C-alpha positions as CSV (number, residue, x, y, z in Angstrom):
1,M,-24.1,36.2,-6.8
2,S,-21.2,37.0,-4.2
3,R,-17.5,35.5,-5.4
4,K,-17.2,33.6,-1.8
5,K,-20.4,32.4,-2.1
6,A,-19.5,31.6,-5.9
7,N,-16.2,29.5,-5.0
8,A,-17.7,27.9,-1.9
9,A,-16.7,24.0,-2.2
10,W,-20.6,23.0,-1.6
11,A,-21.8,20.1,-4.4
12,N,-25.1,20.2,-4.8
13,K,-27.9,20.4,-7.3
14,D,-26.7,23.0,-9.6
15,T,-23.1,22.9,-8.9
16,L,-23.3,18.6,-9.8
17,S,-26.1,18.9,-12.6
18,S,-23.3,19.9,-15.4
19,A,-20.4,18.4,-13.3
20,Y,-21.8,14.7,-13.8
21,P,-21.1,12.7,-17.2
22,Q,-24.0,12.9,-19.7
23,G,-27.0,10.4,-19.0
24,V,-26.5,10.8,-14.9
25,S,-29.2,12.6,-13.4
26,W,-28.9,14.3,-9.9
27,D,-32.4,14.3,-9.1
28,I,-33.0,11.3,-9.3
29,D,-36.4,9.5,-8.1
30,I,-36.1,6.6,-5.1
31,P,-39.4,5.0,-3.9
32,H,-40.3,4.7,-0.2
33,I,-39.2,1.5,-0.1
34,N,-38.3,-1.4,2.0
35,L,-35.7,-4.0,1.4
36,L,-37.9,-6.6,1.0
37,T,-39.6,-5.3,-1.8
38,L,-36.8,-4.2,-3.5
39,L,-35.9,-8.4,-2.8
40,D,-39.0,-9.0,-4.0
41,Q,-38.7,-7.1,-7.7
42,T,-35.8,-9.0,-8.3
43,I,-36.5,-12.1,-7.6
44,V,-39.7,-11.4,-9.9
45,R,-37.6,-10.0,-12.7
46,F,-34.3,-12.7,-12.0
47,S,-36.3,-15.7,-11.2
48,R,-34.3,-18.0,-13.3
49,R,-31.6,-16.2,-13.2
50,P,-28.4,-17.5,-11.0
51,A,-28.3,-16.0,-7.7
52,I,-25.6,-17.3,-6.1
53,D,-22.5,-19.7,-6.7
54,F,-21.0,-21.0,-4.2
55,M,-17.8,-23.8,-4.7
56,D,-20.1,-24.6,-7.7
57,K,-23.3,-25.1,-6.0
58,K,-25.6,-22.9,-8.2
59,I,-28.7,-21.1,-6.2
60,T,-31.8,-19.4,-8.4
61,Y,-33.2,-16.5,-7.5
62,E,-36.4,-18.4,-7.8
63,E,-34.6,-20.8,-5.1
64,F,-32.9,-18.0,-3.2
65,G,-36.5,-16.1,-2.7
66,Q,-38.3,-19.9,-1.3
67,M,-35.1,-20.2,1.1
68,V,-35.6,-16.8,2.4
69,N,-39.1,-16.8,3.3
70,Q,-38.8,-20.2,4.5
71,A,-36.2,-19.4,7.2
72,A,-38.2,-15.9,8.0
73,K,-40.9,-18.6,9.1
74,G,-38.8,-20.8,10.9
75,L,-37.4,-17.4,12.8
76,Q,-41.5,-16.8,13.5
77,D,-42.1,-19.6,15.0
78,M,-38.9,-19.2,17.0
79,G,-40.4,-15.9,18.5
80,V,-38.8,-13.6,16.3
81,R,-41.2,-10.3,16.0
82,P,-40.6,-6.5,14.9
83,G,-38.0,-5.1,17.0
84,H,-35.6,-8.2,17.6
85,K,-32.3,-7.8,17.0
86,V,-30.6,-11.3,15.2
87,G,-27.0,-11.2,14.5
88,L,-25.5,-12.7,11.2
89,Y,-21.6,-13.7,12.6
90,M,-19.8,-15.9,9.9
91,P,-17.5,-15.6,6.8
92,N,-18.9,-14.6,3.8
93,T,-21.5,-18.7,3.0
94,P,-24.9,-18.7,1.0
95,Y,-26.5,-18.6,4.4
96,Y,-25.8,-14.8,4.8
97,P,-27.7,-12.8,2.4
98,I,-30.6,-15.7,2.5
99,M,-30.7,-15.1,7.2
100,F,-30.2,-11.6,6.5
101,F,-33.5,-11.3,4.3
102,A,-35.0,-13.6,6.1
103,A,-34.7,-11.8,9.2
104,L,-36.0,-8.6,7.6
105,R,-38.6,-10.4,6.4
106,A,-40.0,-11.3,10.2
107,G,-39.7,-7.8,10.9
108,A,-36.0,-8.0,12.8
109,T,-33.1,-5.6,12.7
110,I,-29.7,-7.3,11.7
111,V,-26.7,-6.6,14.1
112,N,-23.6,-7.6,11.8
113,F,-20.8,-9.5,13.6
114,S,-16.9,-9.4,12.6
115,P,-15.6,-13.0,12.3
116,L,-12.5,-11.8,14.4
117,Y,-14.1,-10.6,17.2
118,T,-12.8,-11.8,20.7
119,Q,-15.3,-13.4,23.1
120,S,-15.0,-10.1,25.0
121,E,-16.0,-8.1,22.3
122,L,-18.9,-10.6,20.8
123,E,-20.5,-9.8,24.8
124,N,-20.0,-5.8,24.6
125,Q,-21.9,-5.0,20.9
126,C,-24.3,-8.3,21.9
127,K,-24.9,-6.3,25.2
128,D,-25.0,-3.2,23.5
129,S,-27.5,-3.9,20.4
130,G,-29.6,-6.5,22.7
131,T,-28.9,-8.7,19.7
132,D,-31.8,-12.0,20.7
133,V,-30.9,-14.5,18.4
134,M,-27.2,-15.4,16.4
135,I,-26.9,-16.8,13.4
136,T,-23.4,-18.7,13.1
137,T,-22.0,-21.4,11.8
138,E,-20.8,-24.9,12.4
139,L,-17.2,-24.3,12.7
140,S,-15.6,-24.2,16.3
141,E,-14.0,-20.8,16.0
142,F,-17.5,-19.1,15.5
143,Y,-20.1,-21.9,16.9
144,D,-18.1,-22.4,20.3
145,K,-18.4,-18.7,21.0
146,T,-21.6,-18.5,20.0
147,V,-22.7,-20.8,22.8
148,K,-20.8,-19.7,25.3
149,L,-22.8,-16.4,24.6
150,R,-25.8,-18.0,25.1
151,E,-24.6,-20.0,28.7
152,D,-24.1,-16.4,29.4
153,G,-27.2,-15.3,28.8
154,F,-26.1,-12.5,26.1
155,V,-27.8,-14.0,23.5
156,N,-31.7,-15.8,24.0
157,Q,-31.4,-18.4,21.0
158,V,-29.0,-19.9,18.3
159,V,-29.1,-20.7,15.0
160,Q,-26.4,-22.8,13.5
161,C,-25.7,-22.8,9.5
162,P,-23.6,-26.1,8.5
163,I,-21.2,-24.9,5.2
164,Y,-21.4,-28.1,3.9
165,D,-24.9,-28.5,3.6
166,M,-24.4,-25.5,1.0
167,L,-21.7,-27.7,-0.8
168,P,-22.4,-30.1,-3.8
169,T,-22.5,-33.3,-2.8
170,V,-18.8,-35.2,-3.7
171,K,-17.1,-31.5,-2.0
172,S,-19.2,-31.6,1.3
173,Y,-17.9,-35.1,2.1
174,A,-14.6,-33.5,1.5
175,Y,-15.3,-30.7,3.4
176,R,-16.1,-32.5,6.0
177,F,-13.1,-34.9,6.0
178,L,-11.2,-31.8,6.2
179,K,-12.6,-29.8,8.1
180,R,-13.4,-32.7,11.3
181,N,-11.7,-31.0,13.6
182,E,-12.9,-27.6,12.7
183,I,-16.5,-28.6,13.0
184,T,-19.0,-28.8,16.3
185,N,-22.0,-31.1,15.7
186,P,-25.2,-29.5,17.1
187,I,-25.9,-29.5,20.6
188,K,-28.7,-31.9,20.9
189,S,-30.4,-30.6,24.5
190,D,-33.4,-29.1,22.0
191,S,-34.2,-32.5,19.9
192,A,-37.4,-32.2,20.3
193,R,-39.6,-31.2,17.0
194,G,-41.4,-27.8,16.3
195,L,-40.2,-24.5,16.8
196,N,-40.8,-22.4,19.5
197,N,-39.3,-19.3,21.6
198,T,-38.3,-21.7,24.2
199,R,-35.6,-23.2,21.6
200,R,-32.0,-22.2,22.6
201,F,-30.4,-23.9,19.4
202,V,-31.6,-24.9,16.3
203,T,-30.3,-26.4,13.1
204,F,-30.9,-24.3,9.4
205,E,-32.1,-27.9,8.4
206,E,-35.0,-27.7,11.3
207,L,-35.5,-23.5,10.8
208,T,-36.4,-23.9,7.3
209,H,-38.9,-27.2,7.8
210,N,-41.3,-25.7,6.6
211,A,-43.8,-24.3,3.2
212,G,-42.3,-20.7,3.9
213,N,-45.7,-19.6,4.6
214,Y,-44.3,-17.1,6.7
215,T,-47.0,-14.0,8.2
216,A,-46.7,-10.9,6.0
217,L,-45.9,-7.6,7.7
218,N,-45.9,-3.9,6.7
219,I,-42.6,-3.2,7.8
220,D,-42.1,0.7,7.4
221,P,-39.3,1.7,5.1
222,D,-37.9,4.2,8.1
223,Q,-37.2,1.6,10.7
224,P,-33.7,0.5,11.3
225,A,-32.8,-2.8,8.9
226,V,-29.0,-3.0,10.5
227,F,-27.3,-1.8,13.5
228,Q,-23.2,-1.4,11.6
229,Y,-21.2,-0.9,14.4
230,T,-18.2,1.1,13.8
231,G,-15.3,2.2,16.1
232,G,-14.5,5.7,14.4
233,T,-11.6,7.4,15.2
234,T,-12.5,7.0,19.3
235,G,-12.2,3.4,19.1
236,V,-15.6,3.3,21.4
237,P,-18.2,0.7,19.1
238,K,-21.5,2.7,18.0
239,G,-24.3,1.2,16.3
240,A,-25.0,3.1,13.0
241,M,-28.6,2.8,12.9
242,L,-29.5,2.2,9.1
243,S,-32.8,2.2,7.6
244,H,-34.7,-0.1,5.1
245,F,-34.5,3.5,3.0
246,N,-31.4,4.3,3.4
247,L,-29.7,1.0,2.4
248,V,-32.7,0.7,-0.5
249,A,-31.5,4.7,-2.1
250,N,-28.0,4.1,-2.1
251,T,-28.2,1.1,-4.4
252,Y,-30.3,3.6,-6.6
253,Q,-27.6,5.9,-5.8
254,I,-25.2,3.1,-7.4
255,Q,-27.5,2.3,-10.4
256,E,-28.0,5.9,-11.9
257,Y,-24.2,6.5,-11.1
258,F,-22.5,3.0,-12.9
259,G,-25.7,1.8,-14.7
260,T,-27.3,1.4,-18.5
261,N,-28.6,4.4,-19.4
262,P,-29.9,5.2,-22.9
263,K,-28.4,9.1,-22.8
264,R,-24.7,7.8,-21.7
265,Q,-22.3,6.6,-23.7
266,K,-22.6,2.9,-24.2
267,P,-18.5,2.6,-23.8
268,Y,-18.7,3.8,-20.1
269,E,-22.0,1.7,-19.2
270,A,-20.4,-0.4,-15.9
271,L,-23.2,-1.8,-14.6
272,H,-25.8,-4.1,-16.4
273,E,-28.8,-5.6,-15.0
274,G,-29.0,-9.3,-15.7
275,R,-25.4,-10.0,-16.5
276,E,-23.1,-9.4,-13.9
277,K,-20.9,-12.1,-11.9
278,V,-20.2,-10.1,-8.8
279,L,-16.8,-12.0,-7.4
280,A,-17.7,-11.2,-3.1
281,A,-14.7,-11.9,-1.5
282,I,-14.8,-9.0,0.9
283,P,-16.5,-9.8,4.2
284,Y,-20.3,-9.5,4.3
285,F,-20.6,-8.1,7.9
286,H,-18.6,-4.9,6.6
287,V,-21.0,-2.1,5.3
288,F,-19.5,-2.0,1.9
289,G,-19.2,-5.6,1.5
290,M,-23.0,-6.0,2.8
291,M,-24.0,-3.2,0.1
292,V,-22.2,-3.7,-3.0
293,A,-21.2,-7.0,-2.9
294,M,-24.5,-7.9,-1.6
295,I,-27.6,-6.0,-1.5
296,G,-26.6,-3.5,-4.2
297,S,-25.9,-6.7,-6.9
298,M,-28.7,-8.3,-6.1
299,K,-31.1,-5.1,-7.0
300,L,-28.9,-5.9,-10.2
301,G,-29.7,-9.3,-10.5
302,G,-26.4,-10.2,-10.3
303,E,-24.7,-13.3,-10.0
304,L,-23.0,-13.7,-6.5
305,I,-20.1,-15.6,-6.3
306,I,-19.3,-16.2,-2.8
307,M,-15.7,-16.5,-1.1
308,P,-15.7,-17.4,2.3
309,N,-11.4,-16.6,2.5
310,P,-10.5,-13.8,0.5
311,R,-7.3,-14.2,1.9
312,D,-6.6,-17.7,0.6
313,T,-4.8,-15.4,-2.6
314,K,-4.3,-18.9,-5.0
315,E,-8.1,-20.0,-4.0
316,L,-8.7,-16.2,-5.4
317,L,-6.6,-16.1,-8.7
318,K,-8.5,-19.6,-9.4
319,T,-12.0,-18.6,-8.8
320,I,-11.6,-15.4,-10.8
321,E,-10.2,-17.4,-14.1
322,K,-12.4,-19.8,-13.9
323,K,-15.8,-18.0,-12.9
324,Q,-14.7,-15.3,-15.1
325,P,-16.5,-12.5,-12.6
326,T,-17.0,-9.0,-14.6
327,L,-17.2,-6.9,-11.1
328,F,-14.8,-7.2,-8.3
329,P,-15.5,-5.0,-5.0
330,A,-12.6,-5.3,-3.2
331,V,-10.5,-2.8,-0.3
332,P,-6.7,-2.2,-1.4
333,R,-5.2,-5.0,0.8
334,L,-7.5,-7.3,-1.3
335,L,-5.7,-6.0,-4.9
336,Q,-1.9,-5.9,-3.3
337,S,-2.4,-9.4,-2.0
338,I,-2.8,-10.4,-5.6
339,T,-0.1,-7.9,-6.9
340,E,1.9,-10.0,-4.5
341,Y,1.1,-13.4,-5.6
342,P,4.7,-15.1,-7.3
343,K,2.2,-16.5,-9.9
344,V,-0.2,-14.2,-10.5
345,K,0.9,-13.9,-14.1
346,H,0.0,-17.4,-14.3
347,Y,-3.7,-16.7,-14.5
348,D,-6.7,-14.8,-16.6
349,L,-7.8,-12.4,-14.9
350,T,-9.4,-10.5,-18.1
351,S,-13.0,-11.0,-17.0
352,L,-12.7,-8.0,-14.8
353,E,-14.3,-5.0,-16.2
354,N,-14.8,-2.9,-13.0
355,V,-12.9,-3.0,-9.8
356,I,-15.1,-0.9,-7.4
357,S,-12.3,0.3,-5.1
358,G,-13.4,1.2,-1.4
359,G,-12.6,0.9,2.6
360,A,-9.2,2.8,2.4
361,A,-6.5,4.8,0.0
362,L,-5.6,2.9,-2.7
363,P,-1.9,3.7,-3.1
364,D,-1.0,4.0,-7.2
365,N,1.5,1.5,-7.3
366,V,-0.6,-1.2,-6.0
367,K,-3.4,0.7,-8.5
368,Q,-0.6,0.5,-11.5
369,A,0.3,-3.4,-10.5
370,F,-3.2,-5.0,-10.4
371,E,-4.3,-3.3,-13.5
372,N,-1.1,-4.6,-15.2
373,A,-1.6,-7.9,-13.2
374,V,-5.2,-7.5,-15.2
375,G,-4.1,-6.7,-18.5
376,K,-6.6,-4.0,-18.6
377,K,-6.0,0.3,-17.5
378,N,-8.0,2.2,-15.6
379,I,-10.6,-0.4,-14.6
380,I,-10.5,0.5,-10.8
381,I,-12.6,2.9,-9.6
382,Q,-12.3,4.6,-6.1
383,G,-15.3,5.6,-3.9
384,Y,-15.8,6.9,-0.3
385,G,-18.1,6.2,2.4
386,L,-18.5,5.2,5.9
387,S,-20.5,3.0,7.8
388,E,-23.0,6.1,8.9
389,T,-23.8,6.3,4.6
390,S,-25.0,3.2,3.6
391,P,-21.6,3.6,3.2
392,V,-21.3,5.1,-0.5
393,A,-21.6,8.7,-0.8
394,A,-19.4,9.3,-3.4
395,S,-17.2,7.6,-6.3
396,N,-15.5,7.8,-9.0
397,P,-17.6,7.4,-12.3
398,P,-16.8,4.4,-15.0
399,E,-15.5,7.5,-17.6
400,G,-13.4,8.9,-14.9
401,K,-10.2,10.3,-16.6
402,P,-6.5,9.0,-15.7
403,N,-5.5,11.9,-13.9
404,L,-8.6,12.1,-11.6
405,S,-6.9,8.6,-9.4
406,E,-6.3,9.9,-6.8
407,T,-9.6,11.2,-6.3
408,V,-12.3,9.9,-4.5
409,G,-14.7,11.2,-7.9
410,M,-18.2,13.5,-6.9
411,P,-21.1,12.8,-4.9
412,Y,-24.4,10.4,-5.8
413,P,-27.0,11.4,-7.5
414,K,-29.0,12.9,-4.1
415,T,-26.0,13.3,-2.1
416,E,-24.6,17.0,-1.5
417,I,-20.9,17.5,0.1
418,K,-19.4,20.2,1.5
419,I,-16.2,20.9,2.8
420,V,-16.7,23.4,6.6
421,D,-14.1,24.5,9.2
422,P,-13.0,21.6,11.4
423,D,-13.8,24.0,14.3
424,D,-17.0,25.4,13.1
425,S,-19.1,24.0,10.4
426,S,-21.1,27.2,9.8
427,K,-18.1,27.9,8.1
428,V,-18.0,26.6,4.6
429,K,-14.7,26.9,3.1
430,E,-13.8,27.7,-0.6
431,I,-12.8,25.4,-3.3
432,G,-9.2,23.8,-3.1
433,E,-9.2,24.3,1.0
434,V,-9.2,21.9,3.1
435,G,-11.9,21.6,5.9
436,E,-13.8,18.7,7.2
437,I,-16.2,16.9,4.6
438,C,-19.9,16.9,5.5
439,I,-22.9,14.9,3.9
440,R,-25.9,15.1,3.3
441,G,-28.6,12.7,1.3
442,P,-31.4,9.9,2.0
443,Q,-28.5,7.1,3.0
444,V,-27.4,9.2,6.1
445,M,-27.5,6.9,9.3
446,L,-30.8,7.3,11.5
447,G,-28.6,7.9,14.2
448,Y,-26.4,6.0,16.4
449,H,-27.6,3.2,18.6
450,N,-29.1,4.3,22.2
451,K,-25.5,6.7,22.0
452,A,-28.0,10.2,21.6
453,D,-25.3,12.6,22.8
454,E,-22.4,10.7,20.0
455,T,-25.5,11.1,17.2
456,A,-25.7,15.1,18.8
457,K,-22.1,15.7,17.6
458,V,-22.4,14.2,14.0
459,L,-25.5,15.0,13.0
460,T,-27.1,18.1,12.9
461,K,-30.8,19.6,12.6
462,D,-31.1,19.9,9.0
463,G,-29.8,16.2,8.2
464,W,-26.0,17.0,7.7
465,Y,-23.2,14.2,9.0
466,L,-19.7,15.5,9.7
467,T,-17.5,12.7,8.7
468,G,-14.1,13.3,10.2
469,D,-12.4,13.3,7.7
470,L,-10.3,16.1,6.3
471,G,-10.4,16.8,2.2
472,F,-11.6,19.4,-0.2
473,L,-13.6,19.6,-3.6
474,D,-12.2,21.0,-6.8
475,D,-14.1,23.2,-9.2
476,K,-14.8,19.8,-11.1
477,M,-16.7,19.2,-8.1
478,Y,-14.6,16.0,-7.1
479,L,-13.5,15.4,-3.4
480,K,-10.0,14.7,-2.3
481,I,-9.4,12.9,0.9
482,V,-6.5,14.1,3.0
483,D,-7.1,12.7,6.2
484,R,-9.1,11.8,9.5
485,K,-9.4,14.9,11.3
486,K,-8.1,12.9,14.5
487,R,-4.9,11.5,12.9
488,M,-3.4,14.6,11.7
489,I,-0.1,15.8,13.0
490,I,0.7,18.7,14.4
491,V,4.9,19.8,13.6
492,N,5.7,22.8,14.9
493,G,1.9,24.2,14.4
494,H,2.0,22.8,10.4
495,N,-0.7,20.3,9.7
496,A,0.8,17.2,8.5
497,Y,-1.4,14.8,7.0
498,P,-0.5,10.8,7.7
499,S,-2.1,9.5,4.8
500,Q,-0.8,12.1,2.2
501,I,2.8,11.0,3.3
502,E,1.9,7.1,2.9
503,S,0.6,8.4,-0.2
504,E,4.2,9.9,-1.6
505,L,6.2,7.0,0.1
506,C,4.0,4.1,-1.9
507,K,5.0,6.4,-5.0
508,H,8.4,4.9,-4.6
509,P,9.1,1.7,-6.0
510,S,10.9,-0.2,-3.4
511,I,8.3,0.3,-1.3
512,A,4.8,-2.2,-1.3
513,E,3.4,-0.5,1.8
514,A,3.7,2.5,4.3
515,V,2.3,3.5,7.5
516,V,2.6,7.1,9.1
517,I,2.0,7.8,13.0
518,G,2.8,10.9,15.3
519,V,5.0,10.4,18.0
520,P,5.7,13.0,20.7
521,D,8.5,14.9,19.8
522,E,10.9,17.6,22.2
523,R,11.3,20.5,19.9
524,S,8.6,20.6,17.3
525,G,5.7,18.7,20.0
526,E,4.6,16.0,17.7
527,A,6.8,13.8,14.5
528,A,5.8,12.0,11.6
529,K,7.1,8.1,12.2
530,A,6.7,6.0,9.1
531,F,6.1,1.8,9.1
532,V,7.8,0.3,5.6
533,R,7.6,-2.7,4.2
534,F,9.9,-3.1,1.4
535,R,8.6,-5.4,-1.7
536,P,9.3,-8.8,-1.2
537,D,11.3,-9.5,-4.8
538,L,13.7,-6.8,-3.4
539,P,17.5,-7.4,-2.4
540,K,17.8,-6.0,0.4
541,D,20.9,-4.4,-0.3
542,E,18.8,-2.5,-3.1
543,R,16.3,-1.1,-0.3
544,P,16.9,2.8,-0.2
545,D,17.7,4.5,3.5
546,A,16.1,6.7,5.0
547,D,18.2,10.0,4.1
548,Y,17.2,8.5,0.4
549,L,13.7,8.3,1.8
550,R,13.6,12.0,2.7
551,A,15.1,13.0,-0.5
552,F,12.9,11.7,-2.2
553,L,9.6,13.2,0.0
554,S,11.6,16.3,0.0
555,R,10.6,16.4,-4.0
556,S,6.8,17.0,-3.2
557,L,6.2,17.4,1.1
558,N,6.7,20.4,3.1
559,K,9.7,19.7,5.1
560,L,7.8,19.0,8.1
561,D,5.8,16.5,6.9
562,I,8.4,14.8,6.0
563,P,8.9,11.6,8.8
564,K,11.7,12.5,11.4
565,T,12.3,8.5,11.6
566,F,11.8,5.2,9.6
567,E,11.7,1.7,10.3
568,V,11.3,-1.4,8.4
569,R,8.8,-4.4,8.9
570,E,9.7,-7.4,7.3
571,E,5.9,-8.7,7.5
572,E,3.0,-7.3,6.6
573,L,1.9,-4.5,8.7
574,P,-0.8,-4.7,11.3
575,K,-4.3,-4.5,9.8
576,T,-8.3,-4.2,10.3
577,S,-10.1,-6.9,10.1
578,I,-11.3,-5.4,6.5
579,G,-7.9,-4.8,5.4
580,K,-7.3,-1.4,6.3
581,P,-4.0,-0.1,8.0
582,D,-4.2,-0.5,11.3
583,F,-2.7,3.2,12.5
584,K,-3.7,2.3,15.6
585,A,-2.0,-1.0,16.6
586,L,1.1,0.8,15.5
587,E,0.3,3.7,17.8
588,E,0.0,1.7,20.8
589,E,3.2,-0.2,20.2
590,E,5.1,3.2,20.5
591,R,3.4,4.4,23.1
592,I,4.4,0.6,25.2
593,K,7.7,0.8,24.0
594,R,7.6,4.7,25.4
595,E,6.5,3.6,28.6
596,N,9.3,0.8,28.8
597,Q,11.9,2.6,27.9
598,A,11.0,5.9,30.5
599,R,10.5,2.9,32.8
600,Q,14.2,1.5,32.4
601,Q,15.6,5.2,33.1
602,N,14.2,5.4,35.7
603,N,15.2,2.0,37.1
604,K,19.0,2.9,36.3
605,P,21.2,2.6,39.6
606,G,21.6,6.4,40.8
607,T,18.5,7.8,39.2
608,P,16.3,9.1,41.4
609,S,13.3,7.7,42.9
610,P,10.5,9.9,42.5
């Protein structure tokens, strides 16, 4: 074997088998089954165990299975057939997993819709996906938009699922009183009993008014189960088609990597079948929440403690103290909101055994502050994935060492990762060299819906997915993310990576969060600009100035990496719908600012007309 080949940054069966923790196998058997078989196996094994706890309303796996069957029968009676698309547009509630599996049982494909979508975004995604039926709640912010979609012909039928019907009696009355100005009553034009494909508006009660005798279907594991829309770096929404088997495979990969194993060192067993209580606060419409806080957790027989509003930090803390969850999938912003809550120390968070952080890079200051709040060290496990990989492709094992905290760990079982030249994917980089991250495994999507050209750009004929992310593998096969390929800033020919700059900035104890973007610069072509928000409890006269921050960064960064300008924000920096730093919003702000400045300059007296 040549030295170059031996040093190739390619994590595969050969290189990972010796790198994995004791008892973890790369070459696992993954059954070629669909998600419904996975669910049925769970229901049989854990029938009496709670599947869901929603504001003290508990549903066992047996009850959950019956609700799924009744809803599937109702959807079939409405005319839902294989090939139809069923949209889910609601916050986290028990209806999400119920209708998710019910639509799959009816043979349909799920289309996830963000609760934060505007009307036009809803329309565009309905049009692109071909959504036939939309499932939503009684809250006017959801239902009114959905009714308009039906009136304008973007969907054919609507199912309204009232949240108050999923609450204990006393809480149901209180909810209806407190939300009385936000609740929309179902449209009465379809009041006749009996479901059929002409019914335009149906309530969940009507949908499930049956014995659950659905027509069983032979669903191919390789058919699309979910259209997961992602804007990527282009901003053009693309529906990643995730098959039943893609999602099944990811559950088996997660369980092998984290689960109970007789050969594993017992202190490091992270996930236990039939024992986990999972705090489901991250949104189900996002692929991370859908997999880790729903599908994967249900495979384990976990109890889902469902929270509809993760932005209510006080309620989140009260829920952790009262319900005692053991597993908490979260995005960094959610963890940061907990650490910044003024009375966080008043709550007992010690039930948390593992916190899975994903969706964005986790700043070290947030990690340390959260673990201090919980009173436990090294309970946060970072992972890496994308909508196109169902989603998880790599993560740190639970027995990862603290000095590996800045990595996203090793590739999952049955998953290969290689680092290639960003301009030529046939050239594999060497260990430690930065390049584009490529992934191959059973969790990689089928392709983008209705976008063959876009699919061809990122999926090779031999199954590699080109992520558009830049990173490197070390000699232990741990992956470090550097940045998005299209986010890189070129300063005088030097490649500067905003994520790295942000990470170093957040190591300063005064900074709560930072976002770095590239801006045009006459001398260097581009320059970095940093937006920072200081810790809320830090007095203004103790804030470091720009020169101090530049000096601080110079200890760890190349001088061309250091931001030319800094802008301090008092409010939280812009976030996407799942809590990622929204650098695109800041780039747009800067673009508009430059245009306005140029316009003002051109309109000055004495300025020649163009």
